[in-house]
N, C-alpha and C positions, 0 to 999 in steps of 0.2 A: 458586786459579786456576791451571790447568795450561797454559793458553795465554798467550802473551806479552801479548795484549791482546784486547779483545772482537771486533775486526775479524777477527783470526785465528780465533777461536772460531766466528764466523759463517761464515767461508770453509770451515772444516773441516766444519761442519754441512751447508752447501750441497752438499758432496761426499760426504755420508753417512759421515763419519768422526767418531769420538769419541776423547776423550783416552785411554780404556782400550785403544785399538787401537795405541798407540804404545809400543814398548819403550823402556827407559831409554836405549839406544844410539841411538835415533832422535830424541832430544830434545837439541837443540844450544843452546837458550837458557839464560840465567842461572838458577841454582837448579833446573835440570831442566825448565824450561818449554818448550813447543812453539812453535816459530817458524813463520812463514808458509812459509818454505823447507822446513821439515820436513814440512809438510802437502803441499806440491807434490811432494816426494820420495816421500811415501807414496802419493799419487795415481798416480804413475808405476809404483810397485811393484805396486799393486793391478791396474792396467791390464795390466802385463806378465804377471802370473799369468793373468789372464782370457784374454789373447791367446794364451798358450802352450797353453791347453787346447783340444784338438780333439775332435770327435765320435768316440767310440770305435766302431771297426768290428768289433771282435773278439767273442768269446763270453764272457759272464759265467758262471762256473761255478755250477751249481745256482742259477740266477737267482731261482727262486721262494723259495728259502731266504733268500737275501740280501735280497730285497724284503720278506720277512716281518720280518726283523730291523730293517730301515729303518723299517717301519711301527710296530713296537713302540717304537723309539727316539723316533720322532715323537710317539707317545702320551705317553711320559714327558715329553718337552720341553714339550708343550702341556697337560699335566695341570694342573688348577687348583691342586693342592698346590704347584706350582713356578712359579706365575705371577710371583712376585717373585724368582725365581732359586733356586739351590741350590749345594751343594758337589759336587765330583766324586764323592765317595763316596756322597752321597745319590742322585745320578743313577744311579750304578752299581747301588746296592741296588734302586732302583725298576725298572731295566731287567732285573735278574735276576728280580724278582717277575713282571714281564710275560712273560719267556721261559718261566719255570717253570710259570706258570698257563695260558699259551695255546699252548704247543707240547709235544711229547713229547721234546724234546732234553734230554740230560743236560748241565747246565752245571757248570763248575768255576770257582772264584774264587781270585784271588791265588795262582796256582800259581808256586812258586819255580823259576826257570830258572838252572841252573848254566852258566856260560860255559866252553866248551872252548877251550883254547889249544894250537896246534900248534907243535911244535919240530922243526926240521930238523937231523938229526945231521950234523956237519961231514964226517965220513969217508964214511959210507954213503949220505948224502943221504936216508935214510929219515925218514919223518915220525912223530913220537911225539905222541900226544894226551894232554894233561893238563887237568884241570878246575881253574879258578882256586881257590885256597884261601880260607879265612876266610869262606866263604859269599858271596863276591863274585859276584854275578850280577844277576838282576832278578826281577820278578814279572809274570806275565801277568794282566791285570785279569779278563777273562772268557775262558774256553776252552770251545769246543763240539767235543769230539772227533769226534762223528758227522759234522760238516761239515769237519773238519780246519781249523778257523777259530779265530784268535786275535783278540780285540778289545782295542784300546787306547783307553781313555776319557780325555777331557780336559775341563777347564772353563777355557778360555782365550779371550782376545780374538781371537787368530788362531792357526791351526795353522801351526807352523813346521817347517822341515826336521828339527830334532832330534826332534820328536814322531814323524815317520815313521821316523827312524833307530832310535829306541827299539823300535818295532814290528819293524823289519827285523832287528834283532839276534835277537829271539825267533823270527822266522820262519826265519832261517838255522839256528838250533840245531835246530829241528824238521825242516827240510829235510835237513840233513846227518846228523843223529844219531838219527832215528826213521824209521819206515816211511812217514811222510807224504810225503816227497820233494817233488816240485814241485807236488803237489796242495795243499800248504800255502798258506793265504791269510789275509789279515788285514783288519780294518776299523779305521780311525781314526775315532772318533766324538767330535766336539767339541761339548759342550753350552755354547756360548758365551753371553755376556751378551746379544748381539744376534741371534745366528744359530746354528742347528743345522747342522753341516757333517759329512757322512759320505763317507769315501773308502774304496774297495776297493783292496787291494794284492794282486797275484797274480804268479805266474811264468808266462811264456809262452815256450816254447822256450829256456829258460835265462836269459831277460831279465826283469827285474822291471818291472812296470807299476803305475801308480796311476791310478785312475779316480774322478773326482768323481761320486758316485752321487746325492747328495741335498743340498738346501739349503732351509731354511725359516726365515723371520724370526720373532722373538719379538714379541709385542705390545709396542709402545713404552711406556716409563714414562709419558710424557705422556698416553697414552691410558688408562692405568690410574689415574692420580692427577691431579686438577686442582690446578694451582699458582697461587698468588696472591701479589702483592706489596702489602704494606700501605703 
């Protein structure tokens, strides 16, 4: 039982919230259980995010290409193979199959990214660039060089800021240390337990922007499996 009592569980369900959507830090009850106040705080958090989103008035780069990837990710999410869910790597492998089979783009997977660290010399104030040693960097999940696009895939209850920051680190490396420059863009694709969520991240006149491009709900468990109490 992840809620403090059945009433709290019903209150959460009435507000379209499940226990899996609560991080450990958002559970204030004894033994890590979710209290009614935790649910109220979560409702405010969700509403704050919704209210912060505005209709995007700008231009989506290569919009047809982005739409194609969104369609393919939706195909994966709604495929019968995954109607009971899957892991991040399983979703990733399926998305790669879809892209390779239905487009002419060259995809690359699990590309190692070395993080560059800049040191300012005390006397000359010149900047020296050094790559972090010991292979300390990251991995780009899926890369499409033709589109200057990096995809970061997740399988989480919610997309948090740290998921975006992970993608942004990769994007900054590409922007600063390759010929991609500010044409670099990224997609955060979260194959969540309840919802598929896709965000585009791009540069516009030096400013980073994120745009929620797509959201689709998964068929609820109760609609897939009839449950009885003896």
